[in-house]
N, C-alpha and C positions, 0 to 999 in steps of 0.2 A: 128779488132778484133787481129789481129795479132800483132799488134804496141802495143795495152792495154798487151796480154800477155806478150811480152818481158819486155813490163816494172815493171810488179812485176814481172818477173820469176829473173831477175836481182837480187831481192833483198833476194833471195830463197840460202842456204848455210848449210854447214856443216864443220868439222872437228875436227878431236879424235888423239888419241892416245891410240888405242885399241890392246887388245891380243886375239889370238887366240881360241877360247872355246877350254878348255881339260877336263878329268874327274876330278871332285870337289878333292879340297885337302881342309886339316886341317884347316890350317891357312889361311885368305884372306889376301889384302892389305888396310889399310885404306878407309874411301870413300872420292874420289877426290873432288874438288871444278867444281863445275860448268865451263863445257867450250860453250864458244859463240865464234862462227865463225864468220869470216869478211867477209862483201855482199860478192854475185859472181857477178862478170860481165857479159854477156850474148853479144858477138858480132851480129850483125843483121842480123837476118835470116826472107830469102824471101821466100823458099817453105816450103809451111808446114810438110813436111815431113821431114827436116833436121830440124825445128824446133824441133819436136821431141824425134830425136837422137841428138838434145843438150842437153833432158833433160836429156836421158840417159848416156849421158858421166857424169852427175851434180849426176845422180841416181847412176851411180859404184863408186860414191867416196865415198858414203855414206855408201851402201852397202859392201865396199872392206875394212871400217874403220870397220865394226864386225865382219871383215874376219880373221883380225891378224896384225902383227904389219909390216910386211914386203909388201908393196903395192904391186902389182903385178905376186907377187912368193906365198906367204905364201903356204908352203909345208908342209902337213900332212899325218902322217903314215896312218897306219889300222884298229886304234883304234874302229872303228864308221864301219866295217866293212864294207868301201867304196873301200878299198884298196890302193887308195894313192889316195889323192888330190890336187891338183896345182892352183896358178894363184889368181887372184886380189879378184873373185868371187867362190872360192871354186869349180870347176871345177873337177868334180869325175871322177875315172874310173869307177865304179862299176855299173854307168847311161849313162855308154856312151859317156860323154864328152869329155874327152880327146884324145881317137883315133883320130877322125875326124881331131883336131884342130893341132896334131902332124904332119899326113897326109899334113895337109893344111898347114906346117910352113916348111916339104920339096919340096911341090911342088912352092911354093912362095921364099923363102929365097936361095934353094938347099942345097946338101950333106956336100957342103963344109963351110957352114954358119953352119948348126947345129956343127958338128966336131969343130968348131973353136969353141964353146960355149961349147959342154961337149964329148973332146975326149976320155975320157975311157967309156961315157956308151950311150953312143948313137946310136952304132947298137944295143945294147939290148933291150933301150927304140922302137924305131924302130918297131924293128919284136916282140915287145908286142903289136906296135897300131897296125901293119898287122895282127898278129892274134884276133884282136878286143877286145871287152870287154870281153867275156870270156874268149877266151886262153891265153889274155896276163895278165889275171887279178891275177895268182900266181906269176909271172915274178914280177910285180912291187907291190905285198904284199910284194913280201921278203925281200924288202929291209925297211922295218920293224919293221917284225916278231909282228904283232899284236899292237904296239906301235903307238904313236900318233908321233915319232921321227922318220923319216928318216935316216938311215946310215949318219955318214956327207959327205964321199963323191962323195956319190950321189945326196946328196940333192944340196948342193955347185956346182955341176953341172946342177941340176934342176934349179937354184935360176936363173943362169945365164943363160938360154934358156928362163925363163918364165919373169924375168927383161928386156929383147933383145926388142927393137923397133919394130923388126919384130912381136915378139908372142904379144906385146902388144896393136899392130894394129888386129892381128885375133881376142885378150881378145873382146877389144871393140864391131868389128864386131858380134861376136859368142853374148855378150853381148845382143845385139840388137836385133838379128834374135830369137833367146831365152828368154830374160824375157824384154826387152824392147818394142817388138809390144804387148808382152800382158800387163806390163805395161801401155802403149797408149791407148789400148782397154778398159780397164778397167777404166781408167782416164775418157775417153769421157762417158763409160758409167754413174760415177758418177755424172757426170757433169749435166745428164739428170734427174737421178734419183732425185739428190737431189736440182736441178731447179737453177740452178748457172749460171750467166752470163758469165762466161770463166772456162775453166780449173782450178785446181789446182798444183804445184807442190806437195804436201806435198801429194796427193791423188796418183800423181806418182810413186812420192819416195815409198810409202806407198807397192803399188801392186811388185814395181821393187821388193822390199828386200822379198814379198814375193815367186817372183821365184825364187830368187836366193835360197833362205832360205828352203823350199816348195814343188818347182816348180809350175807349173806353170794349174796342177790339181788339183782338190777336193778341189774345192775352197767356199770360205761361198759366198753368194749370196744375194745381197740388197735386203734390207726387211726383213732378217733374223735377224737382230740386235734389231730387235722388240721383239722378244722372251723372249730376259733376258734386265736384269737393270746393273746397276752402281755395284749397293751393294752388289750383288750374285758375278761381276767381282773382285774386290777388296778384299772380304770375299776371295775367290780361290785363290789369290796372298796370303793373309796370315797364311792361311793353309795350305799351299800345302808343303811338305815336301819330294817327290820324286824326284830328274829330276837333271841336271847341273843347277848350276849361281843362287841358292835358296835365298841366301843372296842379292844378284841384285832382286830379285821377292820382297822380302818381301822390302826393301828400298824401291823402288817400289809403291808399294801399299801406303805406307803415299803420296809419293808425287801427283800420281794419283789421290786419296782420293779427294786431293784437288783441281788439275789441271784442273780436269772434268768440273767440273761445270763450269768454264771460258773459255772452251772450245766454237767454236762452232757445231750446230749439227750436220753437215756434220762431223766433228774430233772426236765427240762423240760417232756417228756409226758406225764409224772405228776401234775406238777403241775398241767395243764391239763387231766386228767381227773381231777384234784381236784375243779376249778371245775365240768365236766361233772357228778360227782356231787352234791353239793352242792348246785344246783338242782332237782336230783330231788327232794331233802328237804323236812322240810313247811315250811314259810317260817319260822317261828320258828328253825329247826332249823339251815338253810343257814348261816349264819354260823361259828355250833360245828362246821357238817362242816368248813368251808372253811380252819379254825383248825389244826383238825388234820391234816387231810392236807397241806394246803399246808404246812405248814412239816414234815411228814415227808418229804417229798418234796426240798423243796429246805433238809434240815436246819436252818434258823431260821425262830424266828417265835413268836407268842406264842399260847398256849392259857392260857385260866382267869386271866388277870392275870401270867401267869410267863412270862419268857422262856426258851424252851429251843434251846439246840445240838447239833446232832449232828454227828458226827465222819463225812461219806461218801463220804471223798477216795481211799475203797481199791473 
């Protein structure tokens, strides 16, 4: 079975030039052309767990492209009430993602390396981490004062830390623990539900991105998609007027209206589930959630102003 899995896995792919989701502005750039990424080559894997971890690394590439234009760093301020967001997958302070990672960096790389990367702000950052999610929130939030932009001198040092090989390793480990293992379990569950002979990377990427953007809880269950239909979803995409990335959502309604009927039944089901999960989100984030998840489900769509195309034909 694993040889078959690896054979089709090597065809899955993604690449894009994204921008970090920000509060809406009056002017948006013209719609870009479809981006079709080259094939991904997977190294031979003999351990099944290592196979899923390899898929996790590929899913990171997709989701981090949605998170921002600075792979592995993507420093964002407190515009959304998360205090501070850093890293490839938007690890937030609010949900206690960052503090453990900072302490892990100290344990693995040492204080000298940390101060080399953050000569001015490491001690403050470490103090905030030691104070924990609640105790350190005010410290890190003060670096942006409610804006999406962190003050430049702090942002430069944070980028140096989060781009470092040591922190990249920690990000990958954390991604597997938080989203990768969740996506693996949902992917296997979906394989059984849809009666597929093999798991599909498109499913894994879908669930991984839910873990990134919406967390691993409050999940739409398999079978719930039968409660609605394509017409309901497309109409919602066309008529929604509140939230970030409305223009993308309306552009996607046209793409998805045609793409849905050309997609396998399992991808259609994930698309409907994307809508059911999107409407559980806070209203301003409903369009963003649908844009990301609907695009992964059907393999085509706009996210953050860029059109993404995935080869889910395997």
